N, C-alpha and C positions, 0 to 999 in steps of 0.2 A: 116729547119728552120719555115717559115712559119705558116706551120702547128702547129707551137711546142710555134709563138709567138701568134699566134691567137686563139690556147685552152686559153692557161693560160690569156692575158690580156682578154678574151671573158669572162673568171670565175672571174677573179678579179671585169671590168666594171659592170658585172650581181651583185657580191657579192655590191660593191657601191651603186648600186641603188637601192637597196633593203635594205638597215642597217638605212635611217628614216621612216623610217614606218614598222617596222618588228612589230607582233607584231596587228596591226591595222584589222580590219575588212575586209574584203572583199567587193567593189564597196562601201569602206566607203574616197574613197580617190584617189586622178588620181593622177600618176607620169609620167612624163616623159623626165624633164629631172635631176641635177645632185642635189639635194638638200642636206641642212644638218638640226640638229637641228630639230627637230622632236623626235619620238622614243630613240635616241641616244644621247648628247651632244658634238656633235660631226660634223667637221665639214662637205662640199661635200669632194660626190672621198672621202671618208673612209674606207679600207673598216674590213673588224671585223675578230673574229675568222676564218671561211671556208678557207679564204686565205690563214693567216698569216700559220695555219699551215698544208696546201698544198704546199707553199716560207722550211719549215721547213725540210719538204719531200723532194719538189728538192733537196737542197741543203745538206741534206744526200745524195742522190746522189749519187752525184756534188764527195762528201769526200770519199763515197763509208767505209762511217761506221758502224758501226752494230748497228742491234737494242738500246742497252742502250744506244749508242750516242745519237740517235734519239727523246728516251725520255726524257734527259738532253735538247733539244736546245725546245722540250712541256714543258716543265718547264721553263727556259729561258725563253721563249717567256708568261710562264699565268704572272709569276714572278717578269719579270725584264724584259720588256716592248726591248723582243729578237723577231723581225721582227715582229712588230709594225703596224698598220699606225703613229704612230706620239712617239716612242722611249718608251713609258709608258706600264706598261702591263695591258692585252688590260680588254676591255670595257665588251665583249659581250665574256661568254664564258657556254658549256652546263654541267645541273648538272651528267652526268654521265663521260666527258670528268671531271669535274671538282673536279670531289673526286679518278677517279685515279689519277692524276697530282699532287693531293696532297701527298696523300699515295708514290708515286712517290722520290716525295720531302723529306718527313721526314720518309719517312724507310726504300727506296732506291726501284733501281730500279728492282726485285725478284717480284715486289706486284702484282696482272691479275689485271687487270682489270672484273668487272661484270658480269658474265653471266648469269644472268636473263632474265626473259622473257620484263621485267620493262625497262628494262637498252634497247630497240630495238633504241635512236634516231641516229638523222640520221648524228651523231659530226666523225664515221669512219669515212659512207658516201660523208662527202663533202671535206673532203684530198683524195677521192686519187687517181683524174684528171692526176697525174705526172704517175701512175704504166704505163698506154696505151704506155708512150713514151718505159719505160725499159724494158713490157715483150714484145714487137715488138720488141726491138734492140738482147731484150735478147734469139728473139725466140719460147717465151711457148707458148703451148697449150698444152688445156686436163688438169688434174690431176696436172701436175707441176705447169701449168698455174694458177688454183685453190689456189694453194697453197702458193701460195705467195703472192696472195689478203690477201686468209688469216690472215696471216702472220702479215699482215699490218692493216687488220680490226681489229683484235682482240687486239691490242695495246691496244685499248678505248674501246671496246664494244665485250665484249665474245662470245656474244648467236648467232646462227650461222643465222640466219633473220640476222644482221647486211651483212653482208659475205657473205652469197647469196643477195643481196640488190650489192653488190659491184663488185661485181664478175662483175653481170648484167651488171652494169654499167663501167669496161670496154670491160663489152666484144663487145660493142654498142660501142667507144669509140672506139678500133681495130678495131675492121670493118668500119669505120669511115678514119680513119687513111689509110688502104687500097685501099680506091677507089667504096667502097659500100656505094649506098645515103640510108641519113632515114631509111625507110621501108625495104629493104634489111640487114640493120645492126640489123635493132630491131629485127627486123622477126629470124633470125639468131639466138639471143641470147635467145629470148624467148627461143627454140627448143636449145640451150642450157644447158640455165637454166634446162630445164624440164627434159633432163639427171641429170644433177647430183642432184634435186630433190629427184628422183628414191632412195638418199644414204640417205635421212630427206623428207621421204612419210608425215608426221607430218606439214612439210614447206607448199607446195601444195597449201593448201586453201587460204598462205599470198600473192599467188603471180598473185594465177587465170585470177585475169580484164585487165592480163596484152597481151592478146589475143585481148581482144574488145575495148579496152582504147582507136583508133579509133571513135568507134560510143558510145563513153559515151559521157554520158552529161557534162555541166559545170563543177553543183549545185549536179552534183555525186561525184565530184574529192573532194578533199579535202588537204588541204595541210597547213599538221601541220608536228611540228619537230620529229614528227613517223615517222621510216625508209620507209615503204609504202605506206602512206599517201605523205611521199615529193618528191619520186620515181616518184611514178604513176602519180602525180602534171609538173611532170620533165619530160615527155617522151608525157604527153599529150596534150603539152603546143604546144614541136615541131613537133605534127603530124598532126597540125591545124595551123601552122602557116609558110612561105617560106623566114622568113629574120631573121636574127640576134632579129636587135629592135625587132618584128613584137613580135618574141620566147623569149625574157626576158622580156617586157615589157605585154605579154601575163600574162608567170610567175607569175613578183609582185603582180600581179593583182588581181588574183586569197588571195591574203592575208596573213593573221600569218606568218607563218616564210619567208618572203622576199627575203633578204638576199640570202640562203643557196639555195630556189630556182631558183629565177638568177641566183647566181653563178654554176650548175651546169646544167642549160643551155647552158651558157652563155661560158660550156667551149666546148660543143658537138658543138651547134650551129657555132663556132667560129671555129671550122676545117669544117664543112659543107656548110661554106660558107663565111673563108679565111677572114684573118687579116683584106683588106679591108672593109669588112661589117660592121664594131666595129665603128660608129659615132666613127668622130675626135675630135666630143667639149663632148664629153665621155673620151677619151679617156687622153685628156689636161686634166682635174677633176683629174682627181687620181693620186691620193697621189702613192706619193716614184715609180712615173712611173721612173728616172733612174735608179732604183738602181733594179727594177724588172726585167730592161732591161738585165741588165745586170749579173741576175742573171741563164735568157734564155740562155742568149750568153755561162755562163757556163755549162748548160745542158746539152747545144744543139756540 
């Protein structure tokens, strides 16, 4: 239970810390506490599409529903304020996700996500964390694990690059859940990814920097919404820090897509350092804390 609480609250806190400075340029701001009303007109402690879509995914597993039911939850979130921080339609949504949800809403759930290379934003990666707990529970490994992750990633992002990034993140999270340190989990995930890349040789060039991220300079780390930029920023921040607070703030201060990077770091750092590593002052300001706690209990 502690690992689950640490991961989910760690993710949501990182999201909420990053929301007010989303899109701001690196080294033009300083964030150490929950604040609001900067990039978005929302109060301190508000979380974004990252957490909301993750919560919808968790609830889908609780209900043991099919993927169409999850698509319906995403539509309700987008248009009717389901699992948003204030019960209003979402204030933040990516272009690729918005486009496919709009088609589900008006044309039905048989509509497929865009699978062109330009659709490789981080919108699948940002909601994938609950799958780490699900694959552990189901004992999924190898191709079964990869195919399971793919079935969820491709709901909104049809290109294989997004699935590969999501699978790598789940490989890392799974290792952490089993007690590995971050470097061990990360290196093992790299080896597993290399095996999958044998089937997708054209994609290898997009993941080659993973092997040397620990020696990559901050200036070389991009922090955009492109899935590769995002996941590199996440891992780089975790490789260069030694606590939950330090890791999340280091990632957010890279700038640009700060909420998603903060969230993805926070989920892994929560598992690594434990629930008690998340500053209580940040947890106390989080929107709908009791509702999140209830969802965690139901998921557990």
